[in-house]
mmCIF file as gemmi writes it, N, C-alpha and C atoms, coordinates in Angstrom:
data_model
loop_
_atom_site.group_PDB
_atom_site.id
_atom_site.type_symbol
_atom_site.label_atom_id
_atom_site.label_alt_id
_atom_site.label_comp_id
_atom_site.label_asym_id
_atom_site.label_entity_id
_atom_site.label_seq_id
_atom_site.pdbx_PDB_ins_code
_atom_site.Cartn_x
_atom_site.Cartn_y
_atom_site.Cartn_z
_atom_site.occupancy
_atom_site.B_iso_or_equiv
_atom_site.pdbx_formal_charge
_atom_site.auth_seq_id
_atom_site.auth_asym_id
_atom_site.pdbx_PDB_model_num
ATOM 1 N N . UNK Axp A 1 ? -5.592 -54.018 -114.831 1 0 ? 1 A 1
ATOM 2 C CA . UNK Axp A 1 ? -6.893 -53.823 -114.409 1 0 ? 1 A 1
ATOM 3 C C . UNK Axp A 1 ? -7.666 -53.495 -115.904 1 0 ? 1 A 1
ATOM 4 N N . UNK Axp A 2 ? -8.846 -54.184 -116.207 1 0 ? 2 A 1
ATOM 5 C CA . UNK Axp A 2 ? -9.571 -53.714 -117.531 1 0 ? 2 A 1
ATOM 6 C C . UNK Axp A 2 ? -10.457 -52.691 -117.155 1 0 ? 2 A 1
ATOM 7 N N . UNK Axp A 3 ? -10.909 -51.827 -118.084 1 0 ? 3 A 1
ATOM 8 C CA . UNK Axp A 3 ? -11.945 -50.864 -117.79 1 0 ? 3 A 1
ATOM 9 C C . UNK Axp A 3 ? -13.223 -51.509 -118.443 1 0 ? 3 A 1
ATOM 10 N N . UNK Axp A 4 ? -14.333 -51.329 -117.574 1 0 ? 4 A 1
ATOM 11 C CA . UNK Axp A 4 ? -15.79 -51.819 -118.027 1 0 ? 4 A 1
ATOM 12 C C . UNK Axp A 4 ? -16.54 -50.66 -118.467 1 0 ? 4 A 1
ATOM 13 N N . UNK Axp A 5 ? -17.113 -50.805 -119.601 1 0 ? 5 A 1
ATOM 14 C CA . UNK Axp A 5 ? -17.995 -49.931 -120.153 1 0 ? 5 A 1
ATOM 15 C C . UNK Axp A 5 ? -19.403 -50.493 -120.262 1 0 ? 5 A 1
ATOM 16 N N . UNK Axp A 6 ? -20.247 -49.514 -119.251 1 0 ? 6 A 1
ATOM 17 C CA . UNK Axp A 6 ? -21.459 -49.892 -119.099 1 0 ? 6 A 1
ATOM 18 C C . UNK Axp A 6 ? -22.513 -49.267 -119.774 1 0 ? 6 A 1
ATOM 19 N N . UNK Axp A 7 ? -23.427 -49.95 -120.637 1 0 ? 7 A 1
ATOM 20 C CA . UNK Axp A 7 ? -24.686 -49.362 -121.325 1 0 ? 7 A 1
ATOM 21 C C . UNK Axp A 7 ? -25.586 -49.191 -120.27 1 0 ? 7 A 1
ATOM 22 N N . UNK Axp A 8 ? -26.255 -48.079 -120.239 1 0 ? 8 A 1
ATOM 23 C CA . UNK Axp A 8 ? -27.574 -47.981 -119.218 1 0 ? 8 A 1
ATOM 24 C C . UNK Axp A 8 ? -28.443 -48.385 -120.055 1 0 ? 8 A 1
ATOM 25 N N . UNK Axp A 9 ? -29.322 -49.38 -119.446 1 0 ? 9 A 1
ATOM 26 C CA . UNK Axp A 9 ? -30.618 -49.843 -120.175 1 0 ? 9 A 1
ATOM 27 C C . UNK Axp A 9 ? -31.861 -48.959 -120.012 1 0 ? 9 A 1
ATOM 28 N N . UNK Axp A 10 ? -32.521 -48.835 -120.991 1 0 ? 10 A 1
ATOM 29 C CA . UNK Axp A 10 ? -33.556 -48.087 -120.939 1 0 ? 10 A 1
ATOM 30 C C . UNK Axp A 10 ? -34.846 -49.026 -120.577 1 0 ? 10 A 1
ATOM 31 N N . UNK Axp A 11 ? -35.699 -48.134 -119.461 1 0 ? 11 A 1
ATOM 32 C CA . UNK Axp A 11 ? -36.836 -48.971 -118.822 1 0 ? 11 A 1
ATOM 33 C C . UNK Axp A 11 ? -37.955 -48.981 -120.079 1 0 ? 11 A 1
ATOM 34 N N . UNK Axp A 12 ? -38.322 -49.965 -120.132 1 0 ? 12 A 1
ATOM 35 C CA . UNK Axp A 12 ? -39.648 -50.395 -121.4 1 0 ? 12 A 1
ATOM 36 C C . UNK Axp A 12 ? -40.944 -50.491 -120.509 1 0 ? 12 A 1
ATOM 37 N N . UNK Axp A 13 ? -41.939 -49.92 -121.123 1 0 ? 13 A 1
ATOM 38 C CA . UNK Axp A 13 ? -43.32 -50.373 -120.781 1 0 ? 13 A 1
ATOM 39 C C . UNK Axp A 13 ? -43.92 -51.001 -122.044 1 0 ? 13 A 1
ATOM 40 N N . UNK Axp A 14 ? -44.894 -51.887 -121.516 1 0 ? 14 A 1
ATOM 41 C CA . UNK Axp A 14 ? -45.501 -52.617 -122.393 1 0 ? 14 A 1
ATOM 42 C C . UNK Axp A 14 ? -46.601 -51.593 -122.986 1 0 ? 14 A 1
ATOM 43 N N . UNK Axp A 15 ? -46.781 -51.55 -124.265 1 0 ? 15 A 1
ATOM 44 C CA . UNK Axp A 15 ? -47.715 -50.786 -124.857 1 0 ? 15 A 1
ATOM 45 C C . UNK Axp A 15 ? -48.572 -51.55 -126.085 1 0 ? 15 A 1
ATOM 46 N N . UNK Axp A 16 ? -49.615 -51.32 -126.554 1 0 ? 16 A 1
ATOM 47 C CA . UNK Axp A 16 ? -50.254 -52.139 -127.53 1 0 ? 16 A 1
ATOM 48 C C . UNK Axp A 16 ? -49.552 -52.667 -128.742 1 0 ? 16 A 1
ATOM 49 N N . UNK Axp A 17 ? -48.398 -51.894 -128.871 1 0 ? 17 A 1
ATOM 50 C CA . UNK Axp A 17 ? -47.595 -52.66 -130.149 1 0 ? 17 A 1
ATOM 51 C C . UNK Axp A 17 ? -46.413 -53.052 -129.681 1 0 ? 17 A 1
ATOM 52 N N . UNK Axp A 18 ? -46.393 -53.219 -128.381 1 0 ? 18 A 1
ATOM 53 C CA . UNK Axp A 18 ? -45.22 -54.007 -127.694 1 0 ? 18 A 1
ATOM 54 C C . UNK Axp A 18 ? -44.372 -52.825 -126.637 1 0 ? 18 A 1
ATOM 55 N N . UNK Axp A 19 ? -43.119 -53.151 -126.577 1 0 ? 19 A 1
ATOM 56 C CA . UNK Axp A 19 ? -42.49 -52.344 -125.442 1 0 ? 19 A 1
ATOM 57 C C . UNK Axp A 19 ? -41.975 -51.208 -126.011 1 0 ? 19 A 1
ATOM 58 N N . UNK Axp A 20 ? -42.108 -50.138 -125.285 1 0 ? 20 A 1
ATOM 59 C CA . UNK Axp A 20 ? -41.861 -48.807 -125.706 1 0 ? 20 A 1
ATOM 60 C C . UNK Axp A 20 ? -40.792 -48.372 -124.804 1 0 ? 20 A 1
ATOM 61 N N . UNK Axp A 21 ? -39.538 -47.508 -125.005 1 0 ? 21 A 1
ATOM 62 C CA . UNK Axp A 21 ? -38.916 -46.896 -124.189 1 0 ? 21 A 1
ATOM 63 C C . UNK Axp A 21 ? -39.632 -45.794 -123.376 1 0 ? 21 A 1
ATOM 64 N N . UNK Axp A 22 ? -39.142 -45.693 -122.219 1 0 ? 22 A 1
ATOM 65 C CA . UNK Axp A 22 ? -39.786 -44.56 -121.15 1 0 ? 22 A 1
ATOM 66 C C . UNK Axp A 22 ? -38.748 -43.422 -121.083 1 0 ? 22 A 1
ATOM 67 N N . UNK Axp A 23 ? -39.186 -42.463 -121.377 1 0 ? 23 A 1
ATOM 68 C CA . UNK Axp A 23 ? -38.133 -41.099 -121.675 1 0 ? 23 A 1
ATOM 69 C C . UNK Axp A 23 ? -38.009 -40.686 -119.904 1 0 ? 23 A 1
ATOM 70 N N . UNK Axp A 24 ? -37.054 -40.068 -119.596 1 0 ? 24 A 1
ATOM 71 C CA . UNK Axp A 24 ? -37.03 -39.489 -118.378 1 0 ? 24 A 1
ATOM 72 C C . UNK Axp A 24 ? -38.117 -38.399 -118.093 1 0 ? 24 A 1
ATOM 73 N N . UNK Axp A 25 ? -38.775 -37.736 -118.973 1 0 ? 25 A 1
ATOM 74 C CA . UNK Axp A 25 ? -39.833 -36.939 -118.8 1 0 ? 25 A 1
ATOM 75 C C . UNK Axp A 25 ? -41.174 -37.57 -118.397 1 0 ? 25 A 1
ATOM 76 N N . UNK Axp A 26 ? -41.436 -38.825 -119.088 1 0 ? 26 A 1
ATOM 77 C CA . UNK Axp A 26 ? -42.303 -39.702 -118.902 1 0 ? 26 A 1
ATOM 78 C C . UNK Axp A 26 ? -42.406 -40.2 -117.324 1 0 ? 26 A 1
ATOM 79 N N . UNK Axp A 27 ? -41.063 -40.682 -116.903 1 0 ? 27 A 1
ATOM 80 C CA . UNK Axp A 27 ? -40.92 -41.052 -115.697 1 0 ? 27 A 1
ATOM 81 C C . UNK Axp A 27 ? -41.154 -40.178 -114.633 1 0 ? 27 A 1
ATOM 82 N N . UNK Axp A 28 ? -40.716 -39.048 -114.908 1 0 ? 28 A 1
ATOM 83 C CA . UNK Axp A 28 ? -40.785 -37.589 -113.933 1 0 ? 28 A 1
ATOM 84 C C . UNK Axp A 28 ? -42.367 -37.342 -113.813 1 0 ? 28 A 1
ATOM 85 N N . UNK Axp A 29 ? -42.918 -37.486 -115.122 1 0 ? 29 A 1
ATOM 86 C CA . UNK Axp A 29 ? -44.317 -36.947 -114.954 1 0 ? 29 A 1
ATOM 87 C C . UNK Axp A 29 ? -45.096 -38.313 -113.98 1 0 ? 29 A 1
ATOM 88 N N . UNK Axp A 30 ? -44.786 -39.462 -114.321 1 0 ? 30 A 1
ATOM 89 C CA . UNK Axp A 30 ? -45.379 -40.52 -113.512 1 0 ? 30 A 1
ATOM 90 C C . UNK Axp A 30 ? -45.221 -40.43 -111.892 1 0 ? 30 A 1
ATOM 91 N N . UNK Axp A 31 ? -43.933 -39.916 -111.581 1 0 ? 31 A 1
ATOM 92 C CA . UNK Axp A 31 ? -43.325 -39.727 -110.124 1 0 ? 31 A 1
ATOM 93 C C . UNK Axp A 31 ? -44.09 -38.523 -109.765 1 0 ? 31 A 1
ATOM 94 N N . UNK Axp A 32 ? -44.35 -37.656 -110.679 1 0 ? 32 A 1
ATOM 95 C CA . UNK Axp A 32 ? -45.117 -36.616 -109.852 1 0 ? 32 A 1
ATOM 96 C C . UNK Axp A 32 ? -46.406 -36.809 -109.563 1 0 ? 32 A 1
ATOM 97 N N . UNK Axp A 33 ? -47.279 -37.561 -110.565 1 0 ? 33 A 1
ATOM 98 C CA . UNK Axp A 33 ? -48.598 -37.961 -110.205 1 0 ? 33 A 1
ATOM 99 C C . UNK Axp A 33 ? -48.681 -38.797 -109.055 1 0 ? 33 A 1
ATOM 100 N N . UNK Axp A 34 ? -47.689 -39.775 -108.976 1 0 ? 34 A 1
ATOM 101 C CA . UNK Axp A 34 ? -47.637 -40.435 -107.735 1 0 ? 34 A 1
ATOM 102 C C . UNK Axp A 34 ? -47.404 -39.82 -106.53 1 0 ? 34 A 1
ATOM 103 N N . UNK Axp A 35 ? -46.591 -38.873 -106.361 1 0 ? 35 A 1
ATOM 104 C CA . UNK Axp A 35 ? -46.187 -37.845 -105.17 1 0 ? 35 A 1
ATOM 105 C C . UNK Axp A 35 ? -47.622 -37.064 -105.054 1 0 ? 35 A 1
ATOM 106 N N . UNK Axp A 36 ? -48.207 -36.738 -105.923 1 0 ? 36 A 1
ATOM 107 C CA . UNK Axp A 36 ? -49.21 -35.796 -105.839 1 0 ? 36 A 1
ATOM 108 C C . UNK Axp A 36 ? -50.511 -36.63 -105.04 1 0 ? 36 A 1
ATOM 109 N N . UNK Axp A 37 ? -50.594 -38.019 -105.455 1 0 ? 37 A 1
ATOM 110 C CA . UNK Axp A 37 ? -51.69 -38.747 -104.899 1 0 ? 37 A 1
ATOM 111 C C . UNK Axp A 37 ? -51.301 -39.032 -103.454 1 0 ? 37 A 1
ATOM 112 N N . UNK Axp A 38 ? -49.832 -39.548 -103.024 1 0 ? 38 A 1
ATOM 113 C CA . UNK Axp A 38 ? -49.589 -39.709 -101.839 1 0 ? 38 A 1
ATOM 114 C C . UNK Axp A 38 ? -49.562 -38.474 -101.041 1 0 ? 38 A 1
ATOM 115 N N . UNK Axp A 39 ? -49.381 -37.224 -101.588 1 0 ? 39 A 1
ATOM 116 C CA . UNK Axp A 39 ? -49.493 -36.05 -100.81 1 0 ? 39 A 1
ATOM 117 C C . UNK Axp A 39 ? -51.215 -35.812 -100.676 1 0 ? 39 A 1
ATOM 118 N N . UNK Axp A 40 ? -51.762 -35.818 -101.429 1 0 ? 40 A 1
ATOM 119 C CA . UNK Axp A 40 ? -53.263 -35.908 -101.247 1 0 ? 40 A 1
ATOM 120 C C . UNK Axp A 40 ? -53.88 -36.964 -99.984 1 0 ? 40 A 1
ATOM 121 N N . UNK Axp A 41 ? -53.384 -38.191 -99.968 1 0 ? 41 A 1
ATOM 122 C CA . UNK Axp A 41 ? -53.92 -38.776 -99.157 1 0 ? 41 A 1
ATOM 123 C C . UNK Axp A 41 ? -53.146 -38.513 -97.857 1 0 ? 41 A 1
ATOM 124 N N . UNK Axp A 42 ? -52.059 -38.085 -97.616 1 0 ? 42 A 1
ATOM 125 C CA . UNK Axp A 42 ? -51.569 -37.794 -96.512 1 0 ? 42 A 1
ATOM 126 C C . UNK Axp A 42 ? -52.167 -36.593 -95.824 1 0 ? 42 A 1
ATOM 127 N N . UNK Axp A 43 ? -52.785 -35.76 -96.607 1 0 ? 43 A 1
ATOM 128 C CA . UNK Axp A 43 ? -53.439 -34.444 -96.261 1 0 ? 43 A 1
ATOM 129 C C . UNK Axp A 43 ? -54.778 -34.953 -95.867 1 0 ? 43 A 1
ATOM 130 N N . UNK Axp A 44 ? -55.444 -35.831 -96.269 1 0 ? 44 A 1
ATOM 131 C CA . UNK Axp A 44 ? -56.665 -36.186 -96.128 1 0 ? 44 A 1
ATOM 132 C C . UNK Axp A 44 ? -56.571 -37.048 -94.869 1 0 ? 44 A 1
ATOM 133 N N . UNK Axp A 45 ? -55.559 -37.803 -94.751 1 0 ? 45 A 1
ATOM 134 C CA . UNK Axp A 45 ? -55.232 -38.646 -93.356 1 0 ? 45 A 1
ATOM 135 C C . UNK Axp A 45 ? -55.154 -37.664 -92.316 1 0 ? 45 A 1
ATOM 136 N N . UNK Axp A 46 ? -54.332 -36.534 -92.304 1 0 ? 46 A 1
ATOM 137 C CA . UNK Axp A 46 ? -54.213 -35.723 -91.342 1 0 ? 46 A 1
ATOM 138 C C . UNK Axp A 46 ? -55.129 -35.142 -90.881 1 0 ? 46 A 1
ATOM 139 N N . UNK Axp A 47 ? -56.099 -34.436 -91.856 1 0 ? 47 A 1
ATOM 140 C CA . UNK Axp A 47 ? -57.338 -33.748 -91.705 1 0 ? 47 A 1
ATOM 141 C C . UNK Axp A 47 ? -58.449 -34.842 -90.935 1 0 ? 47 A 1
ATOM 142 N N . UNK Axp A 48 ? -58.306 -35.818 -91.341 1 0 ? 48 A 1
ATOM 143 C CA . UNK Axp A 48 ? -59.296 -37.056 -90.716 1 0 ? 48 A 1
ATOM 144 C C . UNK Axp A 48 ? -59.067 -37.202 -89.42 1 0 ? 48 A 1
ATOM 145 N N . UNK Axp A 49 ? -57.685 -37.259 -89.014 1 0 ? 49 A 1
ATOM 146 C CA . UNK Axp A 49 ? -57.33 -37.674 -87.927 1 0 ? 49 A 1
ATOM 147 C C . UNK Axp A 49 ? -57.722 -36.507 -86.998 1 0 ? 49 A 1
ATOM 148 N N . UNK Axp A 50 ? -57.391 -35.274 -87.384 1 0 ? 50 A 1
ATOM 149 C CA . UNK Axp A 50 ? -57.884 -34.042 -86.689 1 0 ? 50 A 1
ATOM 150 C C . UNK Axp A 50 ? -59.413 -34.062 -86.153 1 0 ? 50 A 1
ATOM 151 N N . UNK Axp A 51 ? -60.201 -34.431 -87.216 1 0 ? 51 A 1
ATOM 152 C CA . UNK Axp A 51 ? -61.608 -34.539 -87.003 1 0 ? 51 A 1
ATOM 153 C C . UNK Axp A 51 ? -61.839 -35.587 -85.873 1 0 ? 51 A 1
ATOM 154 N N . UNK Axp A 52 ? -61.301 -36.939 -86.238 1 0 ? 52 A 1
ATOM 155 C CA . UNK Axp A 52 ? -61.419 -37.892 -85.242 1 0 ? 52 A 1
ATOM 156 C C . UNK Axp A 52 ? -60.969 -37.526 -83.712 1 0 ? 52 A 1
ATOM 157 N N . UNK Axp A 53 ? -59.963 -36.769 -83.752 1 0 ? 53 A 1
ATOM 158 C CA . UNK Axp A 53 ? -59.418 -36.208 -82.247 1 0 ? 53 A 1
ATOM 159 C C . UNK Axp A 53 ? -60.672 -35.258 -81.713 1 0 ? 53 A 1
ATOM 160 N N . UNK Axp A 54 ? -60.972 -34.289 -82.54 1 0 ? 54 A 1
ATOM 161 C CA . UNK Axp A 54 ? -61.981 -33.318 -82.203 1 0 ? 54 A 1
ATOM 162 C C . UNK Axp A 54 ? -63.305 -33.994 -81.645 1 0 ? 54 A 1
ATOM 163 N N . UNK Axp A 55 ? -63.603 -35.179 -82.177 1 0 ? 55 A 1
ATOM 164 C CA . UNK Axp A 55 ? -64.805 -35.716 -81.97 1 0 ? 55 A 1
ATOM 165 C C . UNK Axp A 55 ? -64.717 -36.616 -80.639 1 0 ? 55 A 1
ATOM 166 N N . UNK Axp A 56 ? -63.554 -36.532 -80.021 1 0 ? 56 A 1
ATOM 167 C CA . UNK Axp A 56 ? -63.374 -37.267 -78.779 1 0 ? 56 A 1
ATOM 168 C C . UNK Axp A 56 ? -62.741 -38.656 -78.972 1 0 ? 56 A 1
ATOM 169 N N . UNK Axp A 57 ? -62.082 -38.962 -80.132 1 0 ? 57 A 1
ATOM 170 C CA . UNK Axp A 57 ? -61.364 -40.18 -80.479 1 0 ? 57 A 1
ATOM 171 C C . UNK Axp A 57 ? -62.353 -41.381 -80.233 1 0 ? 57 A 1
ATOM 172 N N . UNK Axp A 58 ? -63.63 -41.474 -80.938 1 0 ? 58 A 1
ATOM 173 C CA . UNK Axp A 58 ? -64.534 -42.553 -80.927 1 0 ? 58 A 1
ATOM 174 C C . UNK Axp A 58 ? -63.991 -43.872 -81.484 1 0 ? 58 A 1
ATOM 175 N N . UNK Axp A 59 ? -64.479 -45.055 -80.542 1 0 ? 59 A 1
ATOM 176 C CA . UNK Axp A 59 ? -63.946 -46.291 -81.528 1 0 ? 59 A 1
ATOM 177 C C . UNK Axp A 59 ? -64.674 -46.572 -82.902 1 0 ? 59 A 1
ATOM 178 N N . UNK Axp A 60 ? -64.202 -47.391 -83.682 1 0 ? 60 A 1
ATOM 179 C CA . UNK Axp A 60 ? -64.217 -47.638 -84.877 1 0 ? 60 A 1
ATOM 180 C C . UNK Axp A 60 ? -63.249 -47.54 -85.929 1 0 ? 60 A 1
ATOM 181 N N . UNK Axp A 61 ? -63.764 -47.645 -87.11 1 0 ? 61 A 1
ATOM 182 C CA . UNK Axp A 61 ? -62.642 -47.691 -88.251 1 0 ? 61 A 1
ATOM 183 C C . UNK Axp A 61 ? -62.457 -46.328 -88.718 1 0 ? 61 A 1
ATOM 184 N N . UNK Axp A 62 ? -63.194 -45.208 -88.358 1 0 ? 62 A 1
ATOM 185 C CA . UNK Axp A 62 ? -62.986 -43.996 -88.675 1 0 ? 62 A 1
ATOM 186 C C . UNK Axp A 62 ? -63.117 -43.463 -90.249 1 0 ? 62 A 1
ATOM 187 N N . UNK Axp A 63 ? -63.834 -44.403 -90.866 1 0 ? 63 A 1
ATOM 188 C CA . UNK Axp A 63 ? -64.029 -44.333 -92.408 1 0 ? 63 A 1
ATOM 189 C C . UNK Axp A 63 ? -64.944 -42.88 -92.358 1 0 ? 63 A 1
ATOM 190 N N . UNK Axp A 64 ? -66.084 -42.687 -91.523 1 0 ? 64 A 1
ATOM 191 C CA . UNK Axp A 64 ? -66.643 -41.355 -91.679 1 0 ? 64 A 1
ATOM 192 C C . UNK Axp A 64 ? -65.777 -40.21 -91.695 1 0 ? 64 A 1
ATOM 193 N N . UNK Axp A 65 ? -64.684 -40.111 -91.029 1 0 ? 65 A 1
ATOM 194 C CA . UNK Axp A 65 ? -63.904 -38.863 -91.01 1 0 ? 65 A 1
ATOM 195 C C . UNK Axp A 65 ? -63.111 -38.872 -92.01 1 0 ? 65 A 1
ATOM 196 N N . UNK Axp A 66 ? -62.658 -39.944 -92.667 1 0 ? 66 A 1
ATOM 197 C CA . UNK Axp A 66 ? -62.023 -39.88 -93.929 1 0 ? 66 A 1
ATOM 198 C C . UNK Axp A 66 ? -62.788 -39.503 -94.973 1 0 ? 66 A 1
ATOM 199 N N . UNK Axp A 67 ? -63.806 -39.807 -95.043 1 0 ? 67 A 1
ATOM 200 C CA . UNK Axp A 67 ? -65.083 -39.477 -96.118 1 0 ? 67 A 1
ATOM 201 C C . UNK Axp A 67 ? -65.172 -38.046 -96.007 1 0 ? 67 A 1
ATOM 202 N N . UNK Axp A 68 ? -65.579 -37.511 -94.58 1 0 ? 68 A 1
ATOM 203 C CA . UNK Axp A 68 ? -65.677 -36.001 -94.451 1 0 ? 68 A 1
ATOM 204 C C . UNK Axp A 68 ? -64.419 -35.249 -94.879 1 0 ? 68 A 1
ATOM 205 N N . UNK Axp A 69 ? -63.312 -35.86 -94.563 1 0 ? 69 A 1
ATOM 206 C CA . UNK Axp A 69 ? -62.036 -35.034 -94.892 1 0 ? 69 A 1
ATOM 207 C C . UNK Axp A 69 ? -62.001 -34.975 -96.301 1 0 ? 69 A 1
ATOM 208 N N . UNK Axp A 70 ? -62.091 -36.112 -97.015 1 0 ? 70 A 1
ATOM 209 C CA . UNK Axp A 70 ? -62.07 -35.945 -98.531 1 0 ? 70 A 1
ATOM 210 C C . UNK Axp A 70 ? -63.274 -34.885 -99.309 1 0 ? 70 A 1
ATOM 211 N N . UNK Axp A 71 ? -64.348 -34.975 -98.639 1 0 ? 71 A 1
ATOM 212 C CA . UNK Axp A 71 ? -65.261 -34.065 -99.174 1 0 ? 71 A 1
ATOM 213 C C . UNK Axp A 71 ? -64.857 -32.728 -99.009 1 0 ? 71 A 1
ATOM 214 N N . UNK Axp A 72 ? -64.56 -32.31 -97.626 1 0 ? 72 A 1
ATOM 215 C CA . UNK Axp A 72 ? -64.349 -30.845 -97.362 1 0 ? 72 A 1
ATOM 216 C C . UNK Axp A 72 ? -63.102 -30.623 -98.086 1 0 ? 72 A 1
ATOM 217 N N . UNK Axp A 73 ? -62.034 -31.442 -98.069 1 0 ? 73 A 1
ATOM 218 C CA . UNK Axp A 73 ? -60.803 -31.033 -99.005 1 0 ? 73 A 1
ATOM 219 C C . UNK Axp A 73 ? -61.066 -30.796 -100.317 1 0 ? 73 A 1
ATOM 220 N N . UNK Axp A 74 ? -61.883 -31.493 -100.866 1 0 ? 74 A 1
ATOM 221 C CA . UNK Axp A 74 ? -62.359 -31.536 -102.383 1 0 ? 74 A 1
ATOM 222 C C . UNK Axp A 74 ? -63.044 -30.241 -102.595 1 0 ? 74 A 1
ATOM 223 N N . UNK Axp A 75 ? -63.735 -29.811 -101.769 1 0 ? 75 A 1
ATOM 224 C CA . UNK Axp A 75 ? -64.421 -28.45 -101.926 1 0 ? 75 A 1
ATOM 225 C C . UNK Axp A 75 ? -63.511 -27.258 -101.892 1 0 ? 75 A 1
ATOM 226 N N . UNK Axp A 76 ? -62.379 -27.367 -101.116 1 0 ? 76 A 1
ATOM 227 C CA . UNK Axp A 76 ? -61.358 -26.232 -101.052 1 0 ? 76 A 1
ATOM 228 C C . UNK Axp A 76 ? -60.523 -26.083 -102.353 1 0 ? 76 A 1
ATOM 229 N N . UNK Axp A 77 ? -60.492 -27.053 -103.237 1 0 ? 77 A 1
ATOM 230 C CA . UNK Axp A 77 ? -59.51 -27.018 -104.483 1 0 ? 77 A 1
ATOM 231 C C . UNK Axp A 77 ? -60.276 -25.97 -105.24 1 0 ? 77 A 1
């Protein structure tokens, strides 16, 4: 049986001067921003849902509840 040695490829991102390697720190930072955005959206969604329920679950797309939740949560920061 032969041993295989694999070199790990570096993820590259296109930049103005061509591809640049992505460091683990850059990837972690990007992941944190993405997770923060997802967390914020999830918090807004839950807050808007509660507002919709408290309003008696009216028909419609619920945009007004989303916008109210965004505004109210934004003021809490």
